[in-house]
C-alpha positions in Angstrom: 11.3 20.8 2.2 13.5 23.4 2.3 14.6 23.0 5.3 13.6 27.0 7.9 15.6 29.4 8.4 16.2 28.7 11.9 15.7 25.6 14.1 13.8 26.9 17.3 14.7 27.2 20.9 12.5 28.2 23.5 14.3 31.7 24.8 16.8 32.0 21.6 14.2 32.8 18.2 10.1 34.0 17.3 8.2 30.7 18.0 7.5 29.3 14.5 4.0 29.0 14.8 2.1 31.0 17.5 4.3 34.3 16.7 3.6 36.4 13.2 8.3 36.4 13.3 7.8 32.8 13.1 9.6 31.0 10.8 5.7 29.1 9.8 3.2 31.5 11.4 0.2 31.1 9.1 2.0 28.2 6.7 -0.5 25.6 5.5 1.1 22.4 6.9 1.7 19.8 4.4 -0.4 16.9 4.0 0.0 14.1 6.4 0.0 10.2 5.3 0.1 7.5 7.9 3.2 6.0 8.2 3.6 2.6 7.3 5.9 -0.9 6.6 5.1 0.0 2.8 5.2 3.2 1.5 8.1 4.9 4.4 10.3 5.5 1.8 7.7 7.7 0.7 6.1 9.2 3.8 7.4 13.0 2.9 6.5 13.7 6.4 8.2 10.8 7.6 11.4 11.6 5.5 11.5 15.7 6.3 11.0 14.5 9.8 13.9 12.7 9.3 15.8 15.3 7.3 15.4 18.1 10.0 16.2 15.9 12.9 20.0 15.1 11.2 20.6 19.0 10.5 20.0 19.5 13.4 16.3 21.1 13.5 14.6 19.4 16.5 11.9 20.8 18.0 10.7 20.7 14.1 11.4 17.2 13.4 9.2 16.5 17.0 6.2 19.0 15.6 7.1 16.5 12.2 6.4 12.8 13.8 4.2 14.4 15.7 1.8 14.9 13.3 2.2 11.4 12.4 1.3 9.7 15.4 -1.7 11.9 16.1 -2.8 10.1 12.6 -1.2 6.3 14.4 -3.7 7.1 17.4 -1.5 7.5 19.4 -1.3 3.8 21.0 0.4 0.9 19.5 4.1 0.0 18.2 4.3 2.2 15.7 3.1 5.2 17.6 5.7 4.1 20.7 8.0 4.4 17.7 7.3 7.1 16.7 6.7 9.0 20.2 10.6 7.0 20.7 12.1 9.6 18.2 9.6 12.8 19.1 11.6 12.1 22.7 15.1 11.5 21.0 13.9 15.5 19.3 13.0 16.5 22.5 16.0 15.9 23.9 17.9 17.8 21.1 16.1 21.0 22.2 16.7 20.4 25.7 20.4 20.2 25.1 19.9 23.2 23.6 18.4 24.2 26.0 21.2 23.6 28.3 18.8 21.8 30.7 20.5 17.6 31.1 17.3 16.8 33.1 15.3 17.1 30.6 17.3 15.5 27.6 18.0 12.6 30.2 14.2 12.4 30.9 13.7 12.4 27.3 16.5 9.7 26.5 15.9 7.4 29.0 11.9 8.1 27.9 13.2 7.6 24.1 14.9 4.2 24.6 12.1 2.2 26.4 9.3 3.8 23.3 11.8 2.3 21.0 12.4 -1.0 22.6 8.2 -1.2 23.2 7.9 -0.9 19.4 10.6 -3.1 18.3 9.3 -6.4 18.6 12.2 -8.6 18.1 12.8 -6.3 15.3 15.7 -4.3 14.9 15.0 -2.3 11.6 11.6 -0.5 11.9 10.8 1.7 9.0 14.4 1.8 8.0 16.2 2.9 11.3 19.1 0.4 13.3 16.8 0.9 16.7 19.9 -0.7 18.3 21.8 2.2 16.9 19.4 4.5 18.6 18.7 3.0 21.1 22.8 2.9 21.8 23.3 6.2 21.2 20.3 7.3 23.6 21.7 5.3 26.2 24.3 6.7 26.4 22.6 10.4 25.8 20.4 10.0 29.2 23.9 8.4 30.8 25.6 11.3 30.2 23.4 14.7 29.3 25.9 16.8 30.5 28.5 16.1 27.9 27.5 18.3 25.8 26.6 20.9 27.6 29.3 24.1 28.8 26.6 25.5 30.9 23.0 25.8 32.0 21.6 28.9 29.3 21.1 28.1 25.4 22.9 27.7 22.5 21.0 27.4 19.1 25.0 25.5 18.3 24.6 22.8 20.4 23.8 19.8 18.8 23.2 15.5 18.8 26.7 14.6 18.0 23.7 11.9 15.7 22.1 11.7 12.8 19.6 8.8 11.8 20.5 6.7 9.0 17.6 5.3 7.2 18.0 2.3 5.1 15.4 2.8 2.2 13.7 -1.5 1.2 
């Protein structure tokens, strides 16, 4: 999938879906297939969400992972894993909004959810949970590190890339 023309940041850009000027307004969403251990490496929604996140499209990645989260039933290890990624993406949105308290809250919740989802496994759906949790823990401990002022800035990015290991 091509990347959107802009990354949505509340108060800085048109809402992607509800605003007629939004990059996804009126665009039909492609079908979504459940995330599972045997097909994650070919799950288009999951892979697109990872790409979106890695290119700084945090709100958009959040939306894609949320579609998978709903299919996962919103509870259980797979749902917790996806919710952890959703929270990490939400921390990226809060970073861009200039809201350190939101960054801290979402990064902390990301760690809690991923630790709960891990079940003694460090690699889940091709991602190293220890790496993500270490980054999110550091982000939560110093959420103002990348925020110079409490003002929105669409150029702020998380200093982290999701490394997807395919089977």
